[in-house]
C-alpha positions as a Markdown table, in Angstrom:
| # | Residue | x | y | z |
|---|---|---|---|---|
| 1 | Met | -0.3 | -0.1 | 0.3 |
| 2 | Leu | 1.3 | 3.7 | -0.7 |
| 3 | Ser | 1.8 | 5.8 | 1.8 |
| 4 | Leu | -0.6 | 9.1 | 2.4 |
| 5 | Val | 2.0 | 10.4 | 5.4 |
| 6 | Ser | 4.7 | 13.4 | 4.0 |
| 7 | Arg | 6.1 | 16.0 | 5.9 |
| 8 | Thr | 5.3 | 19.2 | 5.4 |
| 9 | Arg | 7.7 | 21.8 | 3.6 |
| 10 | Tyr | 7.1 | 25.4 | 2.3 |
| 11 | Ala | 8.0 | 27.2 | -0.4 |
| 12 | Arg | 8.5 | 31.2 | -0.4 |
| 13 | His | 6.4 | 33.8 | -2.1 |
| 14 | Gly | 7.7 | 37.1 | -1.0 |
| 15 | Asp | 7.2 | 37.3 | 2.5 |
| 16 | Leu | 4.1 | 34.6 | 2.7 |
| 17 | Arg | 5.6 | 30.7 | 3.4 |
| 18 | Ile | 3.4 | 28.7 | 1.5 |
| 19 | Ala | 2.8 | 25.0 | 3.3 |
| 20 | Tyr | 3.2 | 21.6 | 0.7 |
| 21 | Glu | 3.8 | 18.2 | 0.6 |
| 22 | Val | 4.8 | 16.1 | -2.0 |
| 23 | Arg | 3.8 | 12.6 | -1.6 |
| 24 | Gly | 5.3 | 10.2 | -4.2 |
| 25 | Arg | 9.2 | 9.6 | -5.8 |
| 26 | Ala | 9.5 | 11.2 | -9.2 |
| 27 | Thr | 9.8 | 8.2 | -11.6 |
| 28 | Phe | 9.2 | 8.4 | -15.0 |
| 29 | Arg | 5.9 | 6.4 | -14.8 |
| 30 | Arg | 4.6 | 8.7 | -12.2 |
| 31 | Pro | 4.6 | 11.9 | -13.6 |
| 32 | Ala | 4.0 | 15.3 | -11.2 |
| 33 | Leu | 0.2 | 16.5 | -10.5 |
| 34 | Leu | -0.5 | 19.9 | -8.7 |
| 35 | Leu | -3.9 | 19.4 | -6.7 |
| 36 | Ile | -5.2 | 22.9 | -5.9 |
| 37 | Gln | -8.0 | 23.3 | -3.5 |
| 38 | Gly | -10.9 | 25.8 | -3.3 |
| 39 | Leu | -11.1 | 29.4 | -0.4 |
| 40 | Gly | -10.6 | 28.1 | 2.4 |
| 41 | Leu | -9.8 | 24.9 | 1.7 |
| 42 | Asp | -6.4 | 22.6 | 2.5 |
| 43 | Arg | -4.4 | 20.1 | 1.1 |
| 44 | Ala | -6.6 | 17.5 | 3.6 |
| 45 | Gly | -10.1 | 18.3 | 0.8 |
| 46 | Trp | -8.4 | 15.7 | -1.1 |
| 47 | Gly | -8.9 | 13.3 | 1.3 |
| 48 | Pro | -10.2 | 9.8 | -0.2 |
| 49 | Ala | -9.0 | 11.1 | -3.8 |
| 50 | Leu | -5.3 | 10.9 | -3.1 |
| 51 | Gly | -5.0 | 6.9 | -3.2 |
| 52 | Pro | -6.1 | 6.3 | -6.5 |
| 53 | Leu | -4.0 | 9.0 | -7.6 |
| 54 | Gln | -1.1 | 8.2 | -6.0 |
| 55 | Arg | -0.6 | 5.4 | -7.6 |
| 56 | Arg | -0.4 | 6.8 | -11.4 |
| 57 | Phe | 1.4 | 10.5 | -10.0 |
| 58 | Arg | 3.6 | 12.5 | -7.7 |
| 59 | Leu | 1.1 | 14.8 | -5.9 |
| 60 | Val | 1.8 | 17.8 | -5.1 |
| 61 | Leu | -0.4 | 19.5 | -2.4 |
| 62 | Pro | -0.4 | 22.9 | -1.2 |
| 63 | Asp | -2.1 | 24.7 | 1.2 |
| 64 | Asn | -4.0 | 27.6 | -0.5 |
| 65 | Arg | -2.9 | 31.1 | 1.4 |
| 66 | Gly | -4.6 | 31.6 | 4.4 |
| 67 | Ser | -5.7 | 28.0 | 5.1 |
| 68 | Gly | -4.1 | 25.3 | 6.5 |
| 69 | Arg | -0.5 | 26.2 | 7.2 |
| 70 | Ser | 0.0 | 28.5 | 4.6 |
| 71 | Ala | 0.7 | 32.4 | 6.4 |
| 72 | Ala | -2.2 | 34.2 | 5.2 |
| 73 | Ser | -1.5 | 37.8 | 3.6 |
| 74 | Gly | -4.6 | 41.0 | 3.0 |
| 75 | Ser | -6.7 | 41.3 | -0.1 |
| 76 | Phe | -5.1 | 38.9 | -3.4 |
| 77 | Ser | -6.2 | 37.9 | -6.7 |
| 78 | Val | -5.7 | 34.7 | -8.6 |
| 79 | Ala | -2.3 | 36.0 | -10.3 |
| 80 | Asp | -1.1 | 35.8 | -7.1 |
| 81 | Met | -2.3 | 32.6 | -5.9 |
| 82 | Val | -0.6 | 31.1 | -9.4 |
| 83 | Ala | 2.5 | 32.8 | -8.3 |
| 84 | Asp | 2.4 | 30.8 | -4.9 |
| 85 | Ala | 1.7 | 27.6 | -6.7 |
| 86 | Leu | 4.8 | 28.2 | -8.6 |
| 87 | Ala | 6.9 | 28.6 | -6.0 |
| 88 | Val | 5.7 | 25.3 | -4.5 |
| 89 | Leu | 6.8 | 24.0 | -8.1 |
| 90 | Asp | 10.1 | 25.1 | -7.8 |
| 91 | Asp | 10.4 | 25.0 | -4.4 |
| 92 | Ala | 10.3 | 21.1 | -4.9 |
| 93 | Gly | 12.2 | 21.1 | -8.1 |
| 94 | Ile | 9.7 | 20.9 | -10.4 |
| 95 | Gly | 9.4 | 21.9 | -13.8 |
| 96 | Thr | 6.4 | 20.3 | -15.2 |
| 97 | Ala | 3.0 | 18.9 | -14.2 |
| 98 | His | 0.0 | 18.2 | -14.6 |
| 99 | Val | -2.6 | 20.9 | -12.5 |
| 100 | Leu | -6.2 | 19.5 | -10.9 |
| 101 | Gly | -8.1 | 22.3 | -9.4 |
| 102 | Ala | -11.7 | 22.6 | -7.2 |
| 103 | Ser | -13.5 | 25.9 | -7.4 |
| 104 | Leu | -11.1 | 28.3 | -7.5 |
| 105 | Gly | -8.2 | 25.9 | -7.6 |
| 106 | Gly | -9.7 | 25.5 | -11.2 |
| 107 | Met | -9.3 | 28.9 | -12.0 |
| 108 | Ile | -6.0 | 29.1 | -10.6 |
| 109 | Ala | -5.3 | 25.8 | -13.1 |
| 110 | Gln | -6.6 | 27.5 | -16.0 |
| 111 | Glu | -4.4 | 30.7 | -15.3 |
| 112 | Leu | -1.4 | 28.8 | -14.7 |
| 113 | Ala | -1.8 | 26.9 | -17.6 |
């Protein structure tokens, strides 16, 4: 069975710390998949989907700013959250990834693409 536990890492975007975790090893057959939650939700919201997804992908699970273990800021835009996602990928050393977003995470994924 694949491990569903990982350690929290932190990427820097300006003065903010964006919490994330990576689940699974990098292999040719297991490309990275960035999972972006909606407004006010953290990475725990992916719950039951993680097991099946981890069989095929190396998962990158950020906490959106102001949720989970990520720092909060004043007002921000979708573009700011895209930059947060890029900071996470850069910090994890991931150059390319598939992206899946739910709700606001879908808007972030579209702008990221």
